[in-house]
N, C-alpha and C positions, 0 to 999 in steps of 0.2 A: 553579755553571755551569762550562762548559769555559773554558779560557784561550786567548785568541787566538794567542799565540806557539806553543802546543802544536799548534793546528789548522794554523797556517801551516807548521810544521816537520814535521808528521805528517799531511799532507793525505790521503794514500791510506788510512792506518790509520783516520783519522776517518771517511772515507766508508764504509769496510768495516763499521765499528761501527754507523754510522747505518743502513746497509742491513740489518744483522742485526736492528735494532730496527724495521725496516719504516717508517722515518721518511720521510714523503712529501717529494719534491723535495729530497732530500739534496744532490745535486750543485749544483742551482741555489742553494740556501741557502748552502752553503759558498763557492761562487764569489762570490756577492753580498757575503758577509761579508768575504772576503779582499780584494775590490776596494775596499770601504769602508775597510778597515784600511789598505790601501796608500795610499789617498787621505788618510787621517788622518795617516799617518806622513810623507807628502810635505808636507802642510800644516804639521805640527809642525816639520819640518826648515826649511822656508821661514820660518816664524815665528821660530825660534831664530836664523837667520842675520840676519834684519832687526833683531831685538832687539839682537843683538851689534853690528851696524853702527850702530844708534842710540846705543848706549853709547859706541862709539868716537868718533862724531862729537861727542857731548857733551863729551868730553875735548878734541877738536880745537878746538872753538869758543873755549874759554878761552885756548888757546895762540895762536890767530889774533888774538884781540882784544889779547892782550898784545904781540904782534909788530906791532900796528898795521895788520894786514891786514883792514880793515873789509869790503871786498868779498868776501873769502874767507869771513869769518865769516857774512855775510848769506847767502851761497850754502849754507853748511853748515846754517844755521838753516832755510832753505827745504827742504833735503833731510830734515832732522829732522821737519819738519811733514808732509811726504809719507810718511815712514816711519811716523809716528804714526797716520795715517789707514789706511795699508796694514796695520799690525799689528793695528789694531782689527778690521778686516774678517777678517783671518786668524784672530784669536782667536774671533770669532763663528762662523766656518766650522768651526773645530776643535771647538768645543763641540757644534755641530750634528752633526758626523761622529761624535763620541764617543757622543752619544745614539743615533744610528742603529745604531752597532755594538752598543751595549748592548741596544737593543730587539730586534735580530735574535738576539743571543747567547742571550737568555733563552728563546727559542723552541726552542732545540736541546737535546734530552735528553742525559743522561749516556751515555757509551759503555759497552757491556757488557763484562764480564770475558771472557777467552778461553774459560772453561768454560761460558758461557751457551749453551744449545742454540738452533739455528735454530727459527723457528716464529712463528706469528701469533696463535694462540688458546690458551686453557687446555688444549685437547686435545693441544697440542704440548709441554707441560711434561714434564720428565723425572722419573720416580719414582726417588728416590735409595734409599729403603728403606721397608719396612713393618714395623710392630711390633705384637704383641699378637694375641689371638684374637678373631674376630668373635663376639659373644655371640649365643646362641640365645634368643629371647624366648618367654615363655609365650603360649599361645593367648589372644587377646583383648588383646594388647599394643597400646598407643596411642602416637601421636606426642605430644610434650610439650604442645602447645596443647590437647589433649583430656585428657591425663593429669593436669594440674594442678588439675582441678576437685575440690572437696569434701574437701580435706585440712586446712583450717584450722578454727578454732573456729566452730561454727554452720554448717559446710559451705562456708566461704569458700574462694576459690581461692588457691593458692600465689602465682600471678601473675595479676593482673587486668588484662587488656588493655582491656576495655570501660571500666573506671574511668579508665584512662589516657587514653582517647579523650575522656571527659567533661572531664577536667582540662586536657589539653593538645592531644591529637589522636592519630592513629594513629602507632604507633612509639614511644610513651612509656609503657611498662608500669609498673604499681604492683606491687611485691613485698610480700608480706604474710606474717606469721607465720614458719613455718620456711623459706619461700622467701626472705624478707629475711635471716634468720639465715644461711642457706646462702651468700648473696651475700657477707655480711660475713666469713664463715669463709674463703671463697676469697681475698678481698682480703688478709686477714691472712696466710694461708698463702703466697701468692705473694710478698708483701713480705718475710716472714721468710726465705724461701728466697733471695731476692735479696740480703738482708743477709749471709746465710751465705756467699754466693758473692763477697763483697767489694764489693758495690755500696753506695753511700751513698744513703740515702733523702732525697728532696727533696719538698716539697709546693709545686708551682708555681701561678701563676695559671691560671685556665681561660678567660681571654680574652686575646687577643693584638692587638698593633697591626700595621699593614701591614708595617713593617720586619721584624718577626719572621716573618710569613707569607712574605715574600720570602726571608729567610735560609735557611729549610729547604725552599723550593721549592713551597709551596702557592700562592703568588702569583708571577706572574700566570698560574696554570694551573687552580686549583680554586675560583675564586670562587663558582661556581654550586653547589658542594657544601658550602659553609660558611654557617652562620648569621651574619648581620651586623647589629650594632647601629648603625643609621645615624646616630643623634644623636651618639654618641661615636666612631664610626669604629673599632669594635673587633669582632673576630671571635671567636665561640665556638670553642674548639679542637677539631679533628677527632681529635687524638691528643696524648698527653703528650709525644711526641717533639718537638713544636714548641716549647713553652716551655722544656723541659729543655735542648735543644740550644742554644737562644738564650741560655742563661745565659752562653755563651762567645762571643757575638757581639762582634767588635772586641776580642778578647783575644789577647795573646801569652802562651802558656802556658809556664811554666818547665819545662824538660825533666825535672827531678826530680819534677814533679807528674804525669807521664804513667805509665801510662794513667789517664784519668779514667773512672770508672764510677759512673753515677747510676741510681737507680730511683725511680719515682714512681707513685702511684695517682691517677687523676683520672677524673671522668666525661668522656665524649667525645660530641661532637655532629656528626652528619652529616645533611645534607638528603636524601641518597640519591635525588636527583631522577632520575626515569625508571625506578625500580625497581618491578616488579610481578610477579605470578604466584605459583604455589605455593611457589617457592623462598624467598619472603620472609615466609612465614607464621610466626606466633608470635615466637620469639626469633631467628629466622634472620637478620633484618635490621631494625635499629632506628634511630631518629633520635637516641636517647640511650642510652648504655651505659657500663658501667664497665670499666676496663682498668688493668693494671699494666704499665708500660713500662720496659724497660732500655735505657740509652743509653751508648755508649762513645765516647771520643775517643782515637785511637791514632796512634802513629807510622806512616807509610806501610808500612814493612817488616813491621809486626806486625799489620796490620789483618785479613788473611785468616785468620791463626791465631785472632784474637779472634772472628771471625765463626763459626768452627767451634765455639768454646767456647760462644758464645751459643746456637747451635743445640742443642748437647748439654744446655745448661741448660734450655731449653724442653722438650726431649724427656724429661728426667728428671721434670719436673713432670707431664707426661702419663702417664709410667709410674707415678708414685706415685698418680695419680688413677685408675689401672687402666683407662685408656681406650685402645682400639686406635687407632693413628695411622699416618700415612705422611708422609714428607718429600718435597717436590717442589723441584726446581731450575727456576725459571721461565724460559721461553723469551724470546727477545728481544722478541717482540710482546706479551707479557703482563706485563712488568716495569713497575714504577712509573717515572715520568718521571725521577726523580733517582737511581735505583738503578743500581749497577754489577753487583750480583749479589744475588739474593733467594732465600731458602728459604721456602717456605710449609709450615706444618704443618697437616694436616687430621685430624680425628677422625672415626671411623665412627659415624654415627647409625643405630642398629639399627632403630628404629621407622620412620624415613624411608627407610632402605635406601640411604643415600648418604653421601659424604664432605663434611664441613663444615670450611671454613677457620677456624682459631682463632688463628693466629699467622703473621706475616711477620717474618723476620729479614733485614736488609739491610745491605750495605756500600755507602756512597755515595762512597767514596774521597775525592777533594778537591772534589767537585761542590758540596756544601753549604758546605764550609769556605771555598771561594772567594767565595761569596755572603756568608758570615758574617764574612769576614776573620779567620778562626780559624787562628792560626799558632803556631809555636814557633821558638826560635832554635837554629841549628846552625852552629857556628864563625862566630859573629857575623853570620850571614845568616838571615833569616826564611824559613821553609818552611811550606807549607800542611799541615795535619794531615788525617787521615781520620776521618770520623764514621760511626757504626753505630748501629742501633737495632733493637729487637725487641719484640713483644708477649709478655709473660710473666706473665699471659696476658689475653686479652680474655674477659670472663665470659659473655656471652649464649649462645654456641653450646657452650661448655664445660658450662654449666648444662643446656642442652637435652639434651646427650649423656649427662650423668650421670643425669638423670631417665629418659631413654628406655632406656639400656643396662642400668640397674640395677633395672628394674621386675620384680616377681615376684608370684606369686599366693600369698596367705596360706592357712592351713588353712581359714579361713572363706570362701574363694573370692573374696577382695577383692584388688584390685591395691594393692601397696605399693612403696616405693622404698627400696633400700638405699643408705646414704651411704658413699662411699669412706672406708676406715679412717683415711686421713691427715687427713681433714677433721673427724672426730669430736671431737678435742680442741678444735677451734676453734668448732664449732657446738653441741656438747653433746648431740647425739642421733645414734643409729645408723640409725634407720629413720624414714621418713615414711609414716604410715598413717592 
């Protein structure tokens, strides 16, 4: 979250950033926050003065008693009693004001980086680059939810959506045969590439407590999008970013240990409440999916160079998978609540004829670190670090694009699917037919 001193000292810049994000009632919210903070500081000052006076009187009482000034001592005791009552009230008022400041502060999103474009919707996002040739599919080409049928032993589907509905519900597919092996191949490929890039692999829990959800900004913002185990008050993770970043909650990192680079594979769970329509068919939007995540903790002066490296890392994965893609810089109205700058990577789905988002790479600057109390020491002073994360990569839409973009007609007139060369050593087959 933002820091009150920064808002107080940079009010106009804060308002300009919130306007770029199209944050409703920016002026009223900031004014209310600063008014509460001023009241909090005034209360703190009054409390400190009265506590100091109480301490001074305590010393005076002993001296008055020793000097035989009983009346003076009794008057001092009476003042001490009044101060005790007053400081108790001030302490309670201070606690209430601090809670009000905190409650308001967590409703304010991160401020956008100067390079973030103006805009309200995905249509306003800036296309940074496009890479690769759009494939031309054979006549009779199909979208993946039709293409997957009949490739397994006995004609079973590579991905069985109906069986997933039977076991769990819509949005929980079952991968079978070469479909499952291709999933495992992508996970291993993505993890090995992350290790080669200097990331340390971690295997975190896939459930989190409320403090972890707060630390990375999922709470109190996205409760409705997360699955919640009411008995244990634990949330299923929406992304590995949450548990991996929370490894460093309440930590003062030694400067010599920076930067921190972690990568992890986890299943991810999202309720996707309110999603419907053709754009969510098949693998396009799921309640459970697999993803490899890369997470970095950086010194503030290095974080934007690190963000570019993360973007290039994801792009290299897409290039090696031979998928045409584009990179978007998200506009102020389309960015996540906690992000200062986000790049989205989208791959071209030839059978669906549209771009599919497969990765977001974001710099949160100090927004998460302030919630996490994630710091390092500079010249005997602690300073907040910057956190970054990116999908490298989310599997469902990658798999959908691989299946759709690489379908071809065999000499026997049957549709088959070519596996990207880079995945063949991991899955053990070149063609799905």
